[in-house]
Each structure stands twice: as structure tokens, then as C-alpha cells.
N, C-alpha and C positions, 0 to 999 in steps of 0.2 A: 563469234568469239566474244568473250566477256559478257555473258548473259547468265543470270541465275535461272534455275528451274522455277516454274510458276509457283510451286509450293514453298520455295525459299522466300520468294518476294511476299507471298501471302503471310508467312510466319513473321517476317520483319514488319510488315504493315500492322499485323495483329498485335505484336508486342508494343508498337508505337501507340496504337489506339487504346490499348489497355492502360498504358502509361498515362495518356491524356485523361482517361476517365477517372483513374484513381488519384490524379493530381488536382483535378477540378475542385473537390471540396474545399481546398485551401483558399479558393477565391471568394467564398461566400461569407466569410467572417463569422461573428458570433452574436447571439442575442442575449441581452440581460434577462435572466430567468430566476424564478423562485422554484426551488426543488422541495417537494414534500415527501417524506418517507415516514413509515410507521415505526413506533417503538413497541416492542413486545407484542401484546395481543391485538393491537389496532390493525385495521385493514385499509389498504389503498385501493379503492374501487370506484366504480361509476357514481355511487352514492356520494362519496367524498368529493369527486369532481363537481357534482351538482351543487354541493354545499359551498365549495370554494367559488364557483362562478356566480352564485347568488350573492355571496358576500362582496365580491369584486364589483358586481353590478350596483349594489347598494352604495358602494364607495365611489361610484363614478369612474371606475378604472376599466379600461378596455384592453384585455390581453391580446397579443398578436396571435397566439395559439395556445392550446392546452392539450397535453397528451399523456396517456398512461403507458409506461413501459418499464420493464424490469422491476416491478413492484414499487415504482415511484411515480409521482405526479409531477410533471414539468410544465410550468406556466410561463410562456415567453412574453416579453414586452419589447416595446420599440426604444425605450430609453431607461436609464438608471433611476430617474426620479420616480417613475411609475413603479419600477421594480421595488424600490425601498418602501414606498407607501403600501404596496400590495403585501410585502413580507410582514410589515407591522400588523395589518388588518388580519391576515391569515393566521399569524402567530397567536393573536388574541382570541381568534375564533376556535382554534384547534387545541390550545393549551399544551399540556405535557405529554399527550398521547401521540404526538407527531413531532418530527424534527423538521423545522422550516429553515432552509438554508438558502443563501444567495449563491447564484451560480452564473457562469457564462456558458451558454449552450451553443454548440455549432448549429448554424442555420443551413445546413446541407439539404438540398431538395429531397423529397421523398423517393424519387426515382433513383437517385444516387445511393441513398441509404438502403434501398432494396438490393443493391449490389454489394452491400457491406463496405461502401466507400466512405471513409471518414477522414477529416483533416488530421495532420500530424499535431502532436502536442507541442506547445511552446513552453520553454523553460522559464524559470523565475525572472531571468534578466530580460526576457522579451515580453512576457505577459503581465508582469507585475505580480505581486503576492506578498507572502510573508515568510521569513526565515526565523526558526527558533533553534536555539541550542539549549537542550534540556539535560539536567544532571539527575541521576538516580541516587536516592538517599541510601547509601550503603550502610549507614548506621542502623537504619530501619531493617535492612536485611539481616544484620547480626541480631537485632532485637527479636525478629521473627524466628530466627534460628534457636535462640535461647528459649523462647516460649515453646517451640516445637519439641525440642529435646527434653525440656523439663517435664512435659506431658508424657514423652516416650519413657523417661526414667520412671515416673510414677507407675505407668502401666506395666512396665517390665518387673519392677519390684513387687507389685501386687500379684502378678501372675506367678512369680517365683516364690511367693509367700515370705518375702524378706521384709521385716518391720523397719520403718523409718519414721522420723519425727517430722521432717519437712523437706521439700524439694523446691528450690527457687533459682532465679537467675543471679549471676555474680560476675560483673565486669567482663563481659564477653565469654561467659562460660556458665557452668552449672554447679551449684553447691547443694549437697545432700547432708542433712543432720540426722543423727541416730541417738538412741538412748543407751545402747549397749555396744561394746566393742565387737562382740561376735557378729552382730548384724552388719557392722561396718565392713568386716572382713568378707562376709558372704556377699554383700552388695557389690564390693569392689571386684570380686571375681566374676559375678554375673554381668556387670556393666562392661568390663573389659572383653568379655566373650561375645556379648550380643550387640553392643554399641561401640564398634571399633572407631567411629569417627570422633569419639570423646577421648581426649588425651589427659591422663591424670596429672594433677599439679600438687606439689608438696603443700601440706597444710599442717600447722602447728597444733590445731585442736585434735585431740585423739578421737573425738566422736563426730568428725566432719570429713567429708570427701569433696574435693574440688576438682573440676574438670574444665578444660578449655577445648576448643575445636581444632581439628587438624587443618593445616594449611590447604590441603586438597579439598576438604569439605567446605571451607570458607570460599575458596576460589570457585568451586562448582556452583554454590548458591548465588554468588555474585553474578557469575556468567548466566545462570538460569534467569535471575531477576532481570538482567539486561535484555536477554533474548525474549523473554515473555513480555516485557514492556514494549519492545519494538513491535511484536505481534499485536498486542493490544492497541497500540497507537495506530497501526494500519487499519484495524477495524473501526476505530473511532473516526479516522479521516474519511472513511467511506460515508459517514453521516454528513460530511461537508460537501460531498459530490466533487471532490478535487480530481482532476485528470492528471495522471502520472505524478503523484507526489513522490518526493525523495525522503525516505526515512531510513537512516543508516547509523551504525555505531561509530562513535569517535572516541578513541582512547578506551580506558577501562570502565568508565562510569558515565559517559555522556552519549547523547543521541542527538543527531542533527535531523530536523524536520523542515522541509521546504514545501510550501503549498502554493504552486503557481495559480494565479487567477482568483485567489480568495479575496473577496471584498469585505466580508465581515470578520475582521481580525479579532475583535472581542469575542465573538462566538467561537472562533477557532481556539483561542486561549482557554476559554472555559471548558471546552470539550477535551482538549489535550491535557490540561493541567488537573483534571479531576482524578482522584485516586479512589480505588474501590477494593473491597475484599468480599469473599463468599464464605458463608458458614452453614453447616448442617447441624440442626438441633432437633431434639425430640419435643413434641407438643405435650404440654401438661393438660390432659383432657379432663382431669378431676378438679382443676382450679376454678375459682369463681372469676370469670372474665369480667362480669359487670362490676364486681367489687374492685378488681385490679384497675379497671378504667377510671374508677373514682380515687385511685391512689393507694389502695390496699393491696399491694403486690406481694405474693408470698416470698419468703426469704430466698428460696432456691429457684425462683422463676424470674423471668423478665418479660415485660409487656411490649409487644410489637404490633404492627398493623399490616394487614394485607393490602394489596393494590387497590381494592375496592373500599378501603377505609375501615374494614371490620377488624376490631381488636382481637388479638390471639395471644395466649400465654405459652411461652417457650421456656424450657429448662435452661438454666445458666450454663450448664456444662456443654461445651462445644464438642460435637462428635468429630467433625472434620472441617478443615478449611480448604479453599479452592486451590492452594498450591500443591495438593496431592493429586490433582486431576491431570492425567496425561492426555486424554482425548474425550470428546463428547460429540455425539451425532444424533440426529433426529430420525424417527421412523414410526412404524405402526406396531402397536401392541397386538401380539398374536391371539391373545385370549379375548380382549374386549373389542378389538378393532379400532380403538381410539388412538390418539397421538401419544407418542412416548419419546423420551430422551434416554439414550444409552450412554453410560458413563464408564470410563476406564480410569482406574487408580494405579498409582505406583505401589511397590511392595509394602512400604510402611503404611500407606493409606489404606490398603486392603486389609492389613492386620488390624488397624484401628477400627475400621468399619465392621469387621467380623466381630470383634470384641464388644462393640457397642450395640450391635443389632441382634446378637444371638439370643438375648433375653428380652428383646423388644419387639418380637414378631406380633403383628396385629396392632401396633401402636402407630401413631401419626408422626411423620418426620417432615420438617420444614426446611426450605432453602431460604436463607436470609441474604439479601444483597445490600451491602453497606457501601455507600459512596460518599466521599468527601469532596465537595465541590467548592471552587473559588470563583465567585462571580464579581464582575466589575459593575459597581453601581455608582450613580451620581449622588453625592452627599454634599449639600451646600455649594453646588456648582463644581465640585471637584470629584474626579474619578477615584474611587477607593475599592480595594479588594475586600469582599465579605465572604468569609468561609462558613459553610453550612454542611451538616451531616444528614444524609438521607438513609434511613434504615427501614427496609420493607421486606415483607415475606412475599417472594415471587412464586413460590410453589409449595403446596402441602399434599403429601401422598402417604398412603398407608403402607407400612412394611409388610410384605406378604411372605417373605422368606429371609433366611440369613443372608446378608449381603457381603460380597467379597470384592475382588478386584474389578468385576464388571457387574453392574446392576442397571436398572431402568427406573425412571421417574414417570408416573402416569397421572391421570387426572387433569390433563391439559385440555384447553378449550378447542384448539384447532391445530392443524399442521404448521401454520405460520407461527403460532406461539411456541410450538415445539422447536422449530428451527431457531427462533430468537433466543430461547432458553439455552439451547445447545451452544449458540454463539457466546452467550454470557459465561457459561461454564467453561468453555474451551479457552476463550481469550478475552472475556469481558472485564476481568479485574486485573489491575496493575499489580504485579508481584511486589513492588515496593513503590513508595511515593516518589514523585518527580517534581522538580521545580524548574522554571524557565530562568536561565542565567543570562541569556542574551536574546535579543529580539531585533530583527531588522525588517523594515517594510519597504518594498519596491513599489512605487506608485504606478498605476496603469499608464500615466502620461510618460513616465520614464521608459516603461516597456515599449510603448508606442513609438517613442523617439528612437529607441534601439532598433525596432523593426524597420522603421523608415530608413535609418542610416544603413542597416544591413542590406535592405532591398536595393537602395541606391548604389551601394558599393558593388553589389552583384551585377546590376545593370551596367555600370560603368566598366567593370571588369569584362563583361561579355562583349560590350561594344568595342573596347580597345582591342581585345583578342581578335574579334571578327574582322575589324578594319585591317589589322596587321596581316591576317591570313589572306584577305581579299586583295590587298595591295601586293603581297608577295607572290600569290599563286593564282590570281585572276579567278576564273570560273571554278577551278578546283578549290581555291580558298573559300568561295561562296558555299560550295558543297560542305566543306568542313565546318563552316559557321552554322549551316542547318543541322548538321550532325551534333554540334555543340549544343544547340537549343534542345534537340531531342534528348541529349544526355542530361541537361538540367531538369527537364520534365520527368525523366525516368528516376532521377535521384529523389525528387520530391514525391513521386508516386511510391517509391520503395520505402521512404520514411513514413508515409501515410499508411501503407499496408502493414508495416511492422509496428505501427503506433509508437514510433520512436519519438523522443523529445528533442526538439530543435532548440539550441542555445546559441548565444553569440559565437562561441568557438566553433559550433556546427556551421554557422554561416561562413566563418573564415575557412572551414574545410571545403565548402562548396565553391568559394571564390578560388581557392588554391586548385581545386579539381578542374576548374575551367582552363587554367593555364596548362595543367598536366595533360588534359584530354586532347589538346591539339598537338602535343609532342608526337603522338603516333602518326598524325596526318603529315607533320613536317618530315618525319622519317620516310613515310611512303612517297611524298611528292619529291623529295630530294633524290630518292632512289629512282623514281620515274624520270626525272630530268637527266640523271646520269645514264640511264638506259637509252634515252633519246639521243644523247650526245654520242653514244657508242654506235649509233646507226640503226637501232631497232625500230620497227614500225610502231605507230602509236598504239595499236592493239596489243602487240607483243610487250611494249613498254609498260602498259597498264598492268598486264598479267605479271610481269616480272617485278614491277614496283611493289605491288601488294603482297606477292608471295615471298619475295626475298627480304622484305622489311619485317615480316611477321615475327621471326625468331627474336630480333632485337627488341621489338615492341613487347613481346611476351616477357623477356628477361627483365626489362625496365619496370614493367608493371608488377611482376612477382616480387621484386625487391621492395617496391613501394608498399605492396600488400603486406609483406612481412613486417615492415616498420609500423604499419597501421594496426596490425594484430598485436604487436608488442605493446603499443601505446594503450590499446583497449584492455589488454590483460593486466598490465602493471600500473596503469594510470587510474585516476579517480576523478569524479566530478567533470569539470570542463575538459580535461584531457580525454576522457571517454567520449564526450560529445563530439569533440573534433575528430577522434578516431573513427567513430561510427560513420560520419558523413564521408570521411576520406576513404574508408573501405568500400562503401557503396559506390562512391564516385569512381574508384578504380575499376570496379567490376562493370559498371554501366559504360564507362569510357572505352573499355576494350570492345564492347558490343557495338557502340556507335561509331568509333574511329575505324574499325575494321569492317564491320558488316554493313551498317547503314551507309557509310561513305562509299563503300564498294557498290552497293545497290544503286545509289544515286549516280555514280560515275558510269555504271553499266547502262542506266536509263538514258543518259545523255550521249555516251559515246559508243556503247556496245551494239553488236549485231549489224554493223554497217561499216562501210569504208570511210576512214577518217584521215584527212590530210595532215592535220595538226591538232595538238591538245593545248588548251589554254591553261598552262601551268607555269 
């Protein structure tokens, strides 16, 4: 009596072993590391690894290890001093073709990594890092809307053969001037029919039309700019190698960015604060590039430079900007077998592209990447922000056919360049400028102190609960203490498997779970005592104690689970972190309190005649 089948014991043991394996990575800590990733057409390969190792050897720096993984080179060091020196030397060696970022890399052994075992992420309050509150420039969004609709009005009036004198922006709207009243009347009817987002405004001038934007159009563009900026920031954060960053909307125009573990806060600000736009322009193949490079630029052209430094003349008229792009993906060109990028445009973008390219077949089209960077430089011993604008042609391709809502860009060097270009087109440009309005830095020492205090509180909580159970229930109390330890291991393993982020509220959830986990054992042992007092044999009392207490245990944990799910669904930030550990703890405590405890009780008392139970 009171014995599990062998396969049940095996499953319980297997679950415990798996829990230990996936909780182990959290004991190994992290190594200061330098992470190197490529920008655009550069490659991260064994040749780069050799260059970096040679440079480090010349500098007298001995890395702990160097590894190529996921298209990145990670060089580990034993301390932060060597890490910082190495980052400076490698950054000078590689220049702008690569992103060199400081990182804290988990030092999990290879045999555990082969099992996909990784430590859980630590939140900003435990690991240290930086917190930014960024505000999107909504005035710039309206300015972009004015420019876009001004061009749309020009295109529409030309296509409808309606004469106009000028089209321009006007205080959050569009103003169109005419030479004749008949043209004004015709234009008003066309614009109302085709551009319904423009709302007419009364104008005293008989030869002018004024329009403002509908509230729906303004709100949609603001929401799009906010969502697009969040997507772009996520991609930029990837360059920093941040584990589990927090990037979320706050209010109507602000974005919260939390980067746990970031050591180079200046680098983070430069990457996140940079603003960029994309433009498609036709190449002037008849212009004199050499003369333009000497300052003699044609009136309708503008001089740009490609990535290799070669000058190129582009027409001033912009065919399309990046905010019309809805999607971009890389692939293989079916005709040439080379790399290609496939682009999807929205309806208005498709119309503009068709109108611009129907008469430009056989001509070259260029993609211009324009980025406004704000860098922090030391001037006379003081940190000052220096703004600079980088304008470069990232791709030139010949138009083979009339382009519409979907077209492809070819002429790329390799698949990696195609993937990078697709990323730039899809989310490489901020839809509107952003500025950092609040910055907070949590030092690693503060994070380390929080970890120590959280760990100590967990240990103290575990010891107090275990002592109470042992004093109150003797051997059965010791069994519940072992089950409690297994419960904590399973919680850590679950957080690691889910790659969840542990924060201070999460540690509070674990400590609370320790107290809640033994509630089930208390119910079982009190029921067992009651059955013994009623005269049942020890074996019958064990059976009755576990089976009859189960319904009460289930009810109690279901109510706790409902509250945890409600906190996760309705809460944010710290509340979610607390809810995650609480939910996981409830599920694991059900397993350990009922199953693991029963297996241990069966091992000690089951299958033989017992005179008394130490409870």
C-alpha cells in the first residue's frame, strides 16, 4: 500500500533532474564581453576573428574565449578593465563597418548550452543598466504629413489636367493657389473626391483653396509614427546585444526604453537617439559627376556619395520616402540568381511609384539613407552633444519594368547585404524624430546589492519555513522542506526555459510562493493527524490524508492562480514580473506538494507495516 508504480517514480525523478539541469546555468554568472556585429555588407567570419585576435595580441590583451555565433563575434574577458581596453582597440581597427558593443555574456558551459539551457534574464533593478523616456516629435509628423499631401495634390491636379499656380504647406494643412476661378472650382471637386483626408477651410482669397487634415488622419499618422519608432528602436537595440530589453509605449507620444546590463550608456544614447529617413530618387546619368564633385552641380540635381565613396548625381525630385513601405524581405532574383530585396508599398505609395517609373524604364534608381546622429564628444573637458547628418546611397539598381505596389531591388553584393537592406527598408528609419526627455542609470553595484538582498531574503524565508515545518511535523516536515527546495529549483528552471526576466518584485513572488507552497503540506498533514486520531492505521491515514485534502488544495491554488492571471493581464512592469513568478510558483507547488511529497512519503513509509508516523 502507498506505493507509486515504477514509471510514476521515474517521471517524478526525471522532472526533478530536468529542473536541476535547466536551473544550473544561473549559477555560472556572466563574463564581460565585447560583441562585434556587421553593418550592411560587412561579414563576421573566421577572417574577422583572426584580425581581432591579432589586434588583441598586439595590445597585450588575453581574452578568455572568442566565439562566432548567430552572425556575431563574442570575445569574453575576465574583468571589465580588459573588456574596455579591447573595445577601444577593436573599434579603432574595424571602423564604421562593424558595431562594437560592450556586453555581459552568460558563462554557461558548452554541455549545458548544447541542451539549450540558458540563465534567466535579470531586470534593470537587478542587473543594472539604463532607463530612457523618449518623446516622439509630433510636430515633425504633421510636417511630414503636409509635405506628403502637398506632393499628392500636385500629382492629382497634374493627372486631372487642372492648372494651378502653386501648392504649399500652410499651418497644419495645404494651400493651393490658382490663376483662374474655374481652375479653383475644378480642383476643389477633384480634391474632395480623391483626397478625402483633406478637409476644406474657409479662405477669403477667391483664387486660393485651403485644407486641413481630418482628426482621423492625424491620429492615424501619429499612431503609425509611434508604432514604427518602437519597431525601429527594437532593431537598434539588437546592435547593443541587450538581453530582454523593455520597449513600450507610454501615453500618446512617449516611449519607455529599459536596457538591462548596458555598460556603454553613451553608445546606447547615440544609437537610440539617431533619426533617419529613406528616399528613392532617379539617377542623372547624363550629368557631369566630376564637375559636380568640384562644386558645379546642375540646378535640378543633388550630389551624393555611395558607400564606397564614389560620387553620384541624383535628381532633386523625390520619388518615394520610406514611410510608404509596408514590408520588405530578402530573397533570390529568379532571373539572375543574385540577391534581391522585395518591397511592398501601401496604396498611395504604389500610385506614386507607378507614375514615376512608367516613363523611367531602363533608368537607374537610387535608395538614399539619411541619418541624423547626435554624438557625445568631449570638448574642453566637458561632454557636449554634436549633431551630424549622414547621407549616403545604399543601393543603385536599374528599373526593368513599371513598378507598382510590389517590386524588387537587385544588384546587391551578397545575401547578407540583401537582408540588411530589407531590415533598413522595413524598420531602419524612424518615422519621426525622437528626443530623450528622461534618463536614469542603475549601476551594476546597486543591481548586485539588490541580487544579494533578494537572495538572502529567499534563503532566510526558506530556512524559517523549513524549520517551522520540521518542528511542527517532524519527519513529514523534513519531507515538505525537501519538496519546497525542489519547488524553488523548478521555478528557476521554468523562468530560465521561458527566458523570462527576473526583477525584484519577481523575487518577492518567489519568497511568497515558498510560504504558499507549504500550505498544501499543512492541509495534508493536519488531515493525516485527524485520520490517525480517528483510529485509522498509518497506511490508511496516509492514503486518506493525501486524497481527502486534494480538493481543498486544488480550490485554494485555483483562486491564487486566478488572481495571478488577473495581475498579469491588467498590470504592467513590476506587477507583471510579480505575477509571472507567482503563476509559475503556484503550478510547481501543486506538483511538489502533492506529487513529490507523496513520492517521498511512499519511499519512507510505503510498502511495509508501520507502527507510527512521525507527523
